C-alpha positions as CSV (number, residue, x, y, z in Angstrom):
1,X,286.7,121.1,-53.8
2,X,285.6,124.6,-53.1
3,X,281.9,123.7,-53.0
4,X,282.3,120.5,-51.0
5,X,284.8,121.9,-48.5
6,X,282.5,124.0,-46.4
7,X,279.8,121.3,-46.4
8,X,282.3,118.7,-45.4
9,X,283.6,120.9,-42.6
10,X,280.0,121.6,-41.4
11,X,279.2,117.9,-41.4
12,X,282.4,117.1,-39.5
13,X,281.6,119.7,-37.0
14,X,278.1,118.4,-36.5
15,X,279.4,114.9,-36.0
16,X,281.9,116.1,-33.5
17,X,279.2,118.0,-31.6
18,X,277.0,114.9,-31.5
19,X,279.9,112.8,-30.3
20,X,280.7,115.3,-27.5
21,X,277.0,115.5,-26.5
22,X,276.7,111.7,-26.4
23,X,279.8,111.4,-24.2
24,X,278.5,114.2,-21.9
25,X,275.1,112.5,-21.6
26,X,276.6,109.1,-20.9
27,X,278.9,110.7,-18.3
28,X,276.0,112.3,-16.4
29,X,274.7,108.9,-15.4
30,X,278.1,107.7,-14.3
31,X,278.8,110.9,-12.4
32,X,275.5,110.7,-10.6
33,X,276.1,107.1,-9.6
34,X,279.7,107.9,-8.4
35,X,278.7,111.1,-6.6
36,X,275.4,110.2,-5.1
37,X,275.1,106.5,-5.4
38,X,272.8,106.5,-2.3
39,X,269.1,106.1,-2.0
40,X,266.6,108.9,-1.5
41,X,263.9,108.8,1.1
42,X,260.9,110.8,2.1
43,X,261.1,111.3,5.8
44,X,257.8,111.3,7.7
45,X,256.8,111.6,11.3
46,X,254.2,109.5,13.1
47,X,254.0,110.7,16.6
48,X,257.6,111.0,17.9
49,X,258.9,108.4,15.4
50,X,260.4,109.1,12.0
51,X,260.2,106.8,9.0
52,X,261.8,106.9,5.6
53,X,259.8,105.9,2.6
54,X,261.8,105.2,-0.7
55,X,261.3,108.4,-2.7
56,X,261.2,106.4,-6.0
57,X,257.9,104.8,-4.7
58,X,256.2,108.2,-3.8
59,X,253.9,109.7,-6.3
60,X,252.8,112.8,-4.4
61,X,252.2,114.3,-1.0
62,X,248.8,115.9,-0.2
63,X,247.2,117.4,2.9
64,X,245.2,114.9,4.9
65,X,241.4,114.6,4.1
66,X,238.5,112.7,5.6
67,X,238.2,109.1,4.6
68,X,235.1,107.0,4.0
69,X,235.4,104.1,6.5
70,X,235.0,100.5,5.4
71,X,233.1,98.1,7.6
72,X,235.2,95.2,8.9
73,X,238.5,96.7,7.7
74,X,241.6,96.2,9.7
75,X,242.4,99.1,12.1
76,X,245.3,100.3,9.9
77,X,243.0,100.8,6.9
78,X,241.5,104.2,7.6
79,X,239.2,104.0,4.5
80,X,239.0,105.4,1.0
81,X,239.4,108.9,-0.5
82,X,238.7,110.2,-4.0
83,X,241.8,111.6,-5.6
84,X,242.1,112.8,-9.2
85,X,239.0,110.9,-10.3
86,X,240.1,107.6,-8.7
87,X,239.5,105.8,-5.4
88,X,242.6,105.4,-3.1
89,X,242.9,103.2,0.0
90,X,244.4,105.1,2.9
91,X,246.6,103.2,5.5
92,X,247.7,104.7,8.8
93,X,251.5,104.1,8.5
94,X,252.0,103.9,12.3
95,X,249.3,101.3,12.8
96,X,250.4,99.3,9.8
97,X,253.8,99.1,11.4
98,X,252.3,97.9,14.7
99,X,252.6,101.3,16.5
100,X,249.8,103.0,18.3
101,X,248.3,106.4,17.7
102,X,246.0,108.1,15.3
103,X,247.3,110.3,12.4
104,X,246.9,114.0,12.9
105,X,243.9,115.5,11.2
106,X,246.2,118.2,9.7
107,X,248.7,115.6,8.6
108,X,249.6,114.4,5.1
109,X,248.7,111.6,2.7
110,X,251.7,110.1,0.9
111,X,250.4,108.6,-2.3
112,X,252.4,105.7,-3.5
113,X,253.2,104.6,-7.1
114,X,253.6,101.2,-8.6
115,X,251.0,99.4,-6.4
116,X,248.4,97.1,-7.7
117,X,245.7,99.1,-6.0
118,X,246.1,102.8,-5.4
119,X,247.3,103.4,-1.9
120,X,248.2,106.4,0.3
121,X,249.8,106.4,3.7
122,X,248.5,108.7,6.4
123,X,251.3,110.3,8.4
124,X,251.4,113.2,11.0
125,X,253.7,115.2,8.8
126,X,256.2,115.0,6.0
127,X,259.6,116.4,7.2
128,X,261.5,116.4,4.0
129,X,263.9,114.2,2.0
130,X,267.1,112.5,2.9
131,X,269.8,110.7,0.9
132,X,271.7,107.7,2.4
133,X,275.1,107.5,0.8
134,X,276.3,104.6,3.0
135,X,274.6,101.5,4.1
136,X,271.9,101.8,6.7
137,X,271.9,99.4,9.7
138,X,269.8,96.3,9.2
139,X,267.5,95.2,12.1
140,X,269.6,93.1,14.5
141,X,272.9,94.5,13.5
142,X,275.4,95.5,16.1
143,X,277.8,98.3,15.4
144,X,277.7,100.6,18.4
145,X,274.7,102.4,17.0
146,X,271.2,101.2,17.9
147,X,269.4,99.1,15.4
148,X,265.8,99.3,14.4
149,X,265.0,96.3,16.6
150,X,267.0,97.8,19.5
151,X,264.9,100.9,19.3
152,X,261.6,99.0,19.4
153,X,261.0,99.6,15.7
154,X,261.2,95.9,15.0
155,X,258.6,95.1,12.4
156,X,258.8,92.9,9.4
157,X,258.3,96.0,7.3
158,X,261.2,97.9,8.8
159,X,264.2,97.1,6.7
160,X,266.8,99.1,8.5
161,X,267.7,102.2,10.5
162,X,269.4,105.5,9.3
163,X,271.2,107.2,12.1
164,X,271.9,110.9,11.9
165,X,275.6,111.4,11.6
166,X,278.4,113.2,9.9
167,X,277.4,111.6,6.5
168,X,274.3,113.6,7.4
169,X,270.8,112.6,6.4
170,X,269.8,116.1,7.6
171,X,266.6,114.6,8.9
172,X,267.7,112.9,12.1
173,X,267.3,109.3,12.8
174,X,264.7,107.3,11.0
175,X,263.6,103.7,10.3
176,X,263.6,102.6,6.7
177,X,260.2,101.2,5.6
178,X,260.1,98.3,3.1
179,X,256.8,99.2,1.3
180,X,256.2,95.9,-0.5
181,X,256.5,94.1,2.9
182,X,254.2,96.7,4.6
183,X,251.6,96.5,1.9
184,X,251.4,92.8,1.3
185,X,249.1,92.4,4.4
186,X,246.6,94.9,3.0
187,X,246.6,94.4,-0.7
188,X,245.2,91.6,-2.8
């Protein structure tokens, strides 16, 4: 037993370490869901208004660049840009939401992921990220706080409103943008 003893002890120790590691890794997901079960948003400004884009649907943020215009395109479609060897359609977020204005020349392009056609949204500036731990107000809700519709942000693509508050988004008030609803008017 003298020759098998140390090997058996070593194998037992390795199994115990693996079990502890497996439990720790499994616990990380549960802890993350319990602690920050909220949703993360990229908060952007278009004029004086702020919009939250689901962070999971954002691939990258780049400085704005000139677009090649497309004849006959809807006003919200600013044109095309070349990015990383591909062609990307650029939509003005404010116009796509039915708001006026023109994106700032020194603004940003928010490149989206998971779309059938590569798309970037032109915004005046990216303000940062925010996490909503609670439920945001839905358009038309009444709870003492203004809703997206009450603020004049009513659009089929606005799915709610995140008020700044003690739960703290840290980014102030912003309207939540439902990207699939926003893009379905512009994508095939």
